[in-house]
N, C-alpha and C positions, 0 to 999 in steps of 0.2 A: 501308514496311510489308511484311513478308514474308508470303507466302501458305503456309498449311499444306496439305500434300498429303494426298489420300485421306481427306478429311473428308466423311462422308455428309451431304448437305444436300438431297437430292431427296425427293419424296413419292410414295407408292405408292397413295394414295387421294385422293379429292377434298377430304378434310378436312385433310390435312397442310399444304398451302400456307396454309390459314387459320391454323393454329397457328404455322407458321414466320413468317408476316408479323407476327402479333401479337408473337411473341418478339423478332423483329428490331427492331420499333418500340420495345419496352420496354427492350431492351438498349441501343439507341442513346440513349434518354432517360436511362437510368441512367449511361451514360458521360458524357453532357453534364453531369449533376449532379456526377459525381465529378471531372471534369477542368476544366470551365468554370464550374461553379456558377451556371448560367443556368436558372432554373426555367421561365421562359416558353418558351425554346427546347426544353427537355426535354418540356414538355407538347405542343408542336407535333410532335415526333418520335413521341410515343406516339399522338397523334391520327392522324398519317399512317399509322402501322402498323395502327390499327384500320380506317381508311378502305380501305387496300389489302386488308385481310383481308375486309372486307365485299364488295368488288368480286370478289375471288377466289372467295368462297363463292357469290355469285350466279352467276358464270360456271360454276362447277362444277355447280350444280343444273341450269343450262340444258343443259350438255353431259354430263349424267350417263350417257347411253347410250353415249357415246364412250369409248374406252379412254384413260385418263389418261396423259399423258406426264410424264416426269421434268423438273421445272423447278427449277433451282438457286436457292437462297435468296440474295438480294443482301445480303451483309454488308459492302459497301463503306463505308457510313456508319459502322458500328461500328469497322471497321478504321481509318478516317481519324481518328475521335475517340480511339481507343486510341493511335494514333501520336502524337497531339498532347500526350499526357500525359507529365510528367516521371517518373511512377512506372511500375513494371513492371505491366502489366495482362494478364489472361487471362480468357476466358469459357468455361465448361463447361456442357454441357446436363444434363438430368435423369439421363441414363444415365452421367454422369461422363466424357463424351468432350469433347475440346478443340474449341471452335468457332472461336476466333480469339485471337491474342495479338500484342502489339506487339514491336518490335525490342528494346526494353530488356529485356523478359522473356527473349528469346532470348539476349541478352548476359549477363544475370544468371545463368541456369541452363544456359548452354552448349547450347542446343537448345530443343526443344519438349516437355519432360516435362509430363505432365498432373498438375495439383495434385490431391490433396496429395502425390502420389508424386514428390517433388523430390529432387535430390541434396543433402540436408541430413541432420542427425543424426536418429536414430530418435525421440528425444524430441520434436524440433521437428516431425517429420512427424506424430507422434501428436497433438500440440497443434493442428496445422493441420487434421487431420481432425476434431477436436472442434469447431473453429471453423466448419467447413463444416456439420456437423450442427446446430450452433446457428443458423447462417444459414438452413437449410431450415426450422427450427422457428420462430425468432423474427424472421427477416427480415435479421439481421445478426449476424456473429460476428467476433471479433478474436483475434489471436495476436501477442504481443510477444516480443521477445528472440530471434528466429531469427538464428543466426550464419551469415553467408555471407561466406567469405573474411575472417573476423575482424571484420566490421562488423555491428552489430545492425540487423536489418530487422524492421519491423512489417507484419503482414498484416491486411487488412480484407476480409472476405468478405460480399458483399451479394447477397441473393436478388432476382431480377428476375421478377416474376410467380410462376408455379409451375414454370417450365421451365428457368431458367438461373441460374447463379451467376457473379458478377463478382468475380475475385480481384485485389486491389490490394496491391502490395508497396511500402511507404513507407520511405524512407530509403536507397534504392539509390544516391542521388547520391554518397554517400561512397565507394561501390565504384568509381565512375568515377575517383576520385582516384588509385588505384593505376595505372590505365591512363594517366592524364594524366602522372603522374610518370615512368612507363616511357617514354612518348613524349618527354618533355623530356630525359631522360637520354640516350636514343639519338639525339637530333636535334641541332639547332644549339645549343640551350641547353647540352647536355652538352659540346659542343665549346668553347663560350665558357668554361664552368667549367674545362675542362681547360687552356685557354690561361692561366688564372689559377693553375694549379697545384692544382686541386681535382679529385680522382678520385672518382667516384661510382658506386655500384652499388645496385640494388634486389634484395634478398635475400628469398626465400620463407621461411616458418617452418621448413622442413626444411633450411635452410642452402644451398639451391641458388640460383644467380644467375638472376634473372629478366631483368635488363637492366643494362648498364654503358656508360659513355661510352668513347670511343676511347682516351683517355689511360690509363684503367685497364686496358683490354684490351691495350694495347701493353706496359705495365709488367708485367702479370701473365703474358702469353702470348708476347710478342715481336712482335706485329703487330696493327694496328688493325682489320683485317677478319676476324680469326679468330673462329670460333664459340665464344662463351663462355657462352651461355645454357645453363642446366641443369648447369653445373659446380659443384663443391663450393667455396664461397667460402673456407672455412678452409684448404683445401689450397694456396691461393696465398700464404699468409702463414706466416712462421716467427717464433719469439721466441728471443732470445738469453738468456744467463745474467743480464743486467742488466734483463730485462723489456722490452727494446725490440723493436718489431714491424718486420719488413722483408718485402719480397716474396721468396718462396721462390726465384724464378728469379734474383734478383740476389745471393742468398747473404748471408752475414754482413757482407760489405763494402759492401752496398748502403746506400742512404739510409734512416735510421730513419723510421718513419711514425707519425703520430697518427691513431687511428681514432675517428671521431665517429659514434655511432649516433643516428639521428633516428626515433623511433617516431611516425609520422604517422597511424596508425590504431590504435584500441584493440583489445585482444583478443590472446590467445595465438596465434591463427591468422592474424594480420595480417602482411603483408610489412613489411620493415624497410629504411629508407633509410640507407645507410652512406656516409660521406664520409671520404676518406683524404687527409691533408696531409703533406708532407715536413717532418720535424722539422728545425729549424735548430740548428746547433752552439750549445752553451750559452754559449760565450764571445763570440758575435756577437749583435748586436741582431736581433730578428725584423723582416724587411722588411715594409713596409706593403703590403697587397694593393691591387690596382688598383681604381679607382672603379667601372669597369664590372663587375668580378667581384663587388664588394660588392653592387652592385645585383642581380646574378643570385642571390646567396645570399639576399638579403632577399626577392626574388620567390619563391624556392623555399620559404622559411619562411612567407611570407604565404599560400601555398596550403594549408598544413597545418591540419587542424581542431583540433589540440591547441594549447593556449596556450603560446607560446614567446616569449622575450625575450633580447636580447643585451645584455651589460653590459661596460663597459670596465674597464681596470685600476684606475681610481679608484672603481669601484663605481657609476658613473652608467649610466643606461639609454642604449643606442645605438639599439635598434630593438625594437619590439613588434608582433607580428602581431595581426590583428583578434580572433582567438579569445582571446588573452591579455587584450586590452582589455575584451572582454565579460565574461570570467570574473572579473576583478578589479574590474569596475565603475568603470573609470577614466573621468574626464571628459576627452574629447579636447581640450577647449579649455584645460585646465590639467593636463597630464600631470605625474606625479611625477618628481623627478630621480633618486631612489635607490630600490632595491627595499625598503629598510627603511621607506620612507614608506607602504608599502601594508599593513604588518602591525601588530598590536597591540604595545604597549610591551614586554610580556613576551617577545616573539619577536624583537625588533629585534637584540639582541646576538648570538644564535645565527645569524641570517641574515647579519649583517654579517661575522662570523667565517668562515662558509662561503664567502661571495663572495670575501673577501680571500685565503683559502687557495687556492682554485682559480685566482684571478687571478695568484697567484704561481707557478703551474706544478704544482699537485698533480695526481697521476695518477688514473686511474679516474674514478668519479663517485660521488655520494652522494645519498641521499634524506632528506628531513626533512619534518616537518609544521608548518605555520604557520597562523595565523588572521588573516584580513584584517580591517581596521578596519570595513569595511562589513557584515561578517557574522562577528562574533567568536565566535559559538556554533557555527560550521561549520568544523572543521579541514580543511585542504586539504593534500594531499601534493604536494610539488614535488621535481623532480630537478635537481641542479646538477652541471655538468661544465665542464672547461676547454675553451676554444674558440680557442686560439692559431692564428694564420694567417688570421684573418678580419678583417683590417684593425684598426680600433680595438677590436673586440670581443675580450674575453678570457674571458668566462664565458657559458655558455648555461644559462638557467633555463627549465624546461618544467614545466607543470602536469600532474600525474599523476592528479588526482582532481577535475576541474573540470566534469564533465558529469553526465548522468543516472545514471551508475554510482555516482558519489560521493553523489548525492542519495539513491539507493536504499540505499546502505550506511548512511547516517545514519538513514534511516527504519527500516531493520531493527534497527539498534542501539537506537534509541529504543523500538521496539515490544518488543524483548527486555528492555530495562530496565523498561518499564512492566509487562510480564508478570511479571518477577521480583518487582517491588514488590507487584504484586497478589497473588501467591502468598504472599508474606510477610505482607501485610495480612490475607489470609484465615485464615492459620494463627494469627496473633496474636488476631484476633477470635474464633476458635473457642475458644482457651484462655481468653480473657478472659470469654467468655460463660459458661463453667463457673464461674468465680469469681463473676460477677455473679448467677448462678442461686442459688448458696449464700447470698450476702449478702441478696438480695431475699427468698429463702425464709425465712431466719432472722428478718428484719425482720417478715415476715408472721406468723410464729409468735409473736414477742414482742408484736406488736400485739393478738393474741388474748387476751393476759393483762393488757393495760393498757387503761384507758378514757381518753377524751380529757382527763379532769381530772388524770390522773397526771403527776408531774413528768418522767418519762422518755418520755411519749408523743410530745411534740414532737421530742425528739432522735431517736427511732426514725423518725419521719416524715421528718426531715431526711436521715437516712442513706438511707432508701428513695428519696427524691426524687433525691438525688445519684447513686444507683445507676442509676435510670432514665435520667438524663442520660448516664451512661457507656454504658448500653445503646444509647442513640441514637447515640453515637459509634461503637460497634462496627457498627451497621447501616450507617453511612456507609462504614466500611472495607469491609464486605461488598459494598456497592453499587459501590464503586470496583473491587473485584476480581471483580465480576460473580458473586458467590456468595450474594446475598441471596435470600430467599424472595419470589417474585412471585405475585400472584393475577391473572393476565391475564383480561381480558374483551374482547369485541368492542364497540367504542364509537366515538363520533364526537368528533373533537378540539374542535369548538365547544362541546360539552356540558362537556368538562373545563375549558375556559377560563371558561365561564359559572359553574361551581361555585366557581372559585378567584378570580373577579374581585373580590368583596367583600373577601376577605382581602388581595388585592393593594392595593386602594385604602387600606386601613388601614396596610399596610406602607410604601407609598410616601409617604404623608402629603400635605399640601397643596402642597408645593413641586414635586412631580413629577406631571405630567398623564399619565394612562393612556389610550391609544387602542387600540381593538380592531377589527380588520378581518377578516372571514371571506370566503373565496372560495366559488365555486359548485362544485357537483358533486364534493364531497369524498367520497372513498371511506372506508369504515370501517377502523379499525386494531385490532390485538389487542395490548393492553398493560394494565398494572396502573394503574387510574385514580388511585389514591393516590400511586403513584410518579411518574406524569406531573405531578400537581399539585406534587409536591416539586421536579421539574425546573423548572417554570415559576416557582415561588417563588424557588428559588436563583438563576436567571438574572435575575429581576426585582430581587432584593436587591443582587446584584453591580452591575447597571446603575445602580441608585439611588445606591449608594455612590460609584461612579465619576463620575457626573454631579455630585453634590453636592460632591465633592472638587475637581473641575476647573472648575466653572461658578460664576463670581462672582455673577452675578445669577440671575433666574428664567429661565423658558423651558425647563426640563428636561422632555423628553417621552419616555416609554417606549411603544413601539409593539409590539403583539402581532398577528401575522397568521397566518391559516391559508390554505393554497392547495393545489390539486391539481397534481401534476406527472406528466405522462404519460410513457410509455416513450420516445416519440419526442423529447420535450424532454430527457430524460436522455441520449439518444443524441447529441443536438446539443451538450450540455454537454461531452462527450468526457472526463469525469472518470475517472481510472484507479481510483479507490477506490469510487465509487458504481456498483453493477451496474445494468444496464439493466432497468427495470421500472416499474410504476406506484407512486407514492408520494403520501402526504398529508404536506405539509410544515408545520412550525410555525416561524415566524420571529420572534425577539425582538431588537429593535434599539433603540438609544438615540441621542441627539444629543450625546453627550459628546465627549471628546477622543480616543477610540479606544484600542486596545491598542498599546503601544510594540512595534515590530518585534522588539526583542531579547528580549522575554518572551513573544511570541505562541506560540512553540513549547513553552513551559513550563506554560501555564495548566492543562493537564489533569493535571499531576503532583500527587500527594497531598502535602499540607502546604506547597505553594508558595503564598505570598500576598504581596501588596504592601502589605497593611495593617500598621498599627503592631502591636507586640507586645501580645498580649492582646485584640486586636480581631478576630481571625479565626483559624480552625483551618487554613485552606488546603484543606479537604475539599469545599467547595461545588461547584466545577466538576468535580473528580474524581468526586464522587458523580453528578453529571449525566451525565458520560461513561459511567460504569459502568451506570447505569440504561438509557440509550439503547442501548448495545451489547448488554446482556442482553436487551433487548426486540427485538433484530434490526434496529435502526435505525442511522442514521449522523448525526453532528453535525459541523458545520464552523463555525469562527470566522473572521471577516474584519473588516477595517476598511472602513467606508463612505467612499467618496471625498469626500463632503461633510462628513465628521466623524462620529465615533461608532463604536461597535462593533455587530456584527450576528452573531447565532448562528442558524444554520439547522439544523433537525432534520428528517430524512427518515425516515418510518415506512412500511414496506411496506403497501400496501392489502391488507386481508384479504378474499380473494375467496370462501373457502369459507363454507358456512352456519355460523351461530353455534352453537358447541358449548356444552355444559353445563360451566360453570366453577365452581370452588369459590369461594364468596363469603368475604370477609374475616370473621373470627370476630366482629368488633365489630358486625356487622349482624344477628347471630342473637339471638333471644330467649333470655336466660339462664334456666335452670331455677331455680325458687325453692328447691328442696330438692336438695342435692347428696349427701345421705346414700346410701350404698351398702352392698352386702354381697358376699361372695365372696372368692376368693383371687387375689392379684395377684403374679406373679413379676416382681420388679424387678431388672434387670441394668444396672449402671452402674459404670464403672471409677474414676470420681472419687469418693473417699470422702465429701467434703463435700456433693456433689450427691446421692449415694445416701442420706445421712443425712437431708437435708431432704425428699427425695421420700418416703422411708419414713414419716417423722413426719406429713407432710401427708396421705398416703393412709390411714394408720392412724387419724387424727382423723376421717376421713370414714366409718369403720366397716368398712374393708376389712381382711382378713388379708394381711399383706405378707410375702413371702419374698424375701430379697435375695441377690444373687450379684455378685461383683466382676468377672467376665468371662464370656464365652460358654461356655468349657469347663466352668467350675464349674457354670453353670446346667444344662448337659446332664447332668452327673453327679447333680445334685440331683433332676432330673425322674425319674430311674430309681427313686427311693425315695419318691415322693410322688404324690398324686392329681393329675390334670390340673388346671392353674389355670384360672381364668375369664378372665384377661387377662394378656398379656405386655407389660410396659413396658420398653423397652430403649433404650440409647444406640446410635447407628449406628456410629461410629468407635471401636473399642476394640482394645487390643493382643491378640495371639495369634489371636483369632477375632472378626471384626466382627459387628455385629448382624444384617445380612441373612443371612450364612452360618449363624449360629446359628438364625435363624428358619426357614430352609429345613429344617434337621434336625428342629426341633420340629414343623413342619407335616407331616412324614412320619408322625409318631405321632398328632398331633392336627390333622387337616386344617382344622377349623372354628375353631381357636383365634384370637380377635381379637388384633391386635397394635397397640400404640401406640409408634411410634418418636419419640425426642427427640434433637435434635442442634443444635449451633451452626453447622453448615453449612447451605447453602440446600437447600430441598426439591427444587428442580428439578435440582440437581446430584446429589442422592442418588437420585432416582427412576430415574436411568439404571441404577443398580446394584440397585434393588429391583424385582423383577418378581413380587411376591406380591399376591394379592387380599386384600381386607378388611384394609387397612393404613391407619392414621391417622398424622398427623405433628404434632408439637408443637415449634415452634422455641424454642431457648434464646436469652436467658434468659426464664424464665417464673416467674410468681408461684404461690403455693400455691393461690389461687383458680383460676387458669388450668389447673393440673394436675388439680385436682378436676373442673373442667368437662370437660376432655378425656377423663378416665377415665369419667365419667358418660355422655358422649355415645357412646363406643365400646360400653359395656355396655348402653345403653338398647335395648329391643326395637325392631326395625325394622318 
């Protein structure tokens, strides 16, 4: 453990030793938790710090009249604990000064720079500073994806009391690999490889040699002890007209070389391991490499974190390192014979052809994408290259997309796809709502002319009922795309479950038993109660269908639980998706057969269903997903180890005072008489919707003036008296509704406005910053339009 010079640790008043002792005790306790995970020992260190602090404080009061002497703070315990950690650790005080750091921190950052001012990129330093501010505020901050020498490093910043920050850099073990490989090449291992005819060099991203074995140095420079570090690797090689590589020092008459590049660290800034082998004449058989050299090569490959495997000329596996076995989920007790045994049937032919081509001496290398049988929905990029001169091995296969980077790429691709589908669904729903508004409106107008005894009355009612079903479908599309209109309220989850329990019992029937469990100290959440009930119903119906389809006898149980999840519990979960905070969770689980792993990643996609044709739209879970995300929550689906599926919903606890929220219109007392008077300016670009709205408002006694867009409406206002109400669509060509309304409000500041749209009110409120504005979602009926106009014009 190195000692940091010139770090102020003395006190100038009798109170500073008290603070220093408490800080030292808590820092030591924090380091115990971070490195040894021993809570009892940590509490002991914290208690010792408080005891020492009390002793110092008492002594200071007794000797207050004497001049205080500088007493250095004993950080030896913190130093010892930091040195025992495999991670790079550093401690800074409230003023941002370095207190202590371990040797791994010094090796990682080439000295003692004070976080967050580290030798990393500006963006990483900014993210690290944000994590520190988060730690001062919330107790802990994190920053992932810091690139240090091409290797990703994660930082965890933890506040200790109110005086110190503990900086922990996780994943630095991979950086040691470059130093290990450098030592192996320059030492006896490099000599043994050289004795087998293998020349190796470690090359930095800029092409400069970092280390090389003695055989390479001799062939490249003429002597084994010459200084080759820092030289340009490419300058030692030349290429002839046939594409053969030779040492520049040996000239065109020298022995041709085969260059094998081994990327053992991910990232563009990572060093590269290069092996050079003497090419054998094409008319002579390739001599077998010695057994000892083969062992050295396998040991070198085994050290690499990237998945790699050697394949012989017949296409059989010769050697696989541990990373390859883990990534491909191979059973060590029954390893496959051929690479094609690992991939799905559609990829077998392409992989076999590539292995055969490179085993036959094909030059360069190639990349291709395959899908393993254990994860057919996750394409993996692999690199294939010839490996002649390595004994039985003829082909080197390396996984290029087997770690967290590949997982992140797939997650981003999935999120992008879902976002694109959501935008498409929202646009389709908006246009479809205009059509449904016209159909429902015309049905309402026709029903005013027909009594229940007429022959056409039932047909009109059937058309209207089917239109309402289609409107429900568009609401599901808007829910998935997070563009529906929500009426959020501050509520308790047990109240929502209680309201929907009777409906659930009827839906589940007598074959499924419902169990409801509520936790204690549940925080309130802010959400739309109707939409939350829809979430519970959808999850319950899906669970019922799954249990009845896969359970031969009885015993089907659906369990609904509510529980509180504190910020500390979320922090212990270590989930990358769920932010640290207080949540109220809703868990819906069943005891069925669970969700098959191959479809677990598809369940949120719209129109995806495992039910028979005509028995499901595939919008149930996608609607649930959209409602929860639009409400600011998170939802996760898992399989229960004992059998069955489990959906867990996390809704943030609403800490602010309950605000006044708009209640759903169904809860209001409807006026008995909707007759009105006055002039209404109706602006709507859809002809069929404009016609229905005009007739509906005219029948209620209003004088209606129509315009097909905002510009026409502004021209008409120049030649007419001010209207009593403006009814306008929001999204229109040329000029949208809010822009038109702002121009009109300049002339008539108190003019009431009623906006109507097929998009969500929450989405549109962001672009509507006008007072005294009401909103009517499409599709609407003639009755709903009349009620909305009456409410806006009613005296307040």
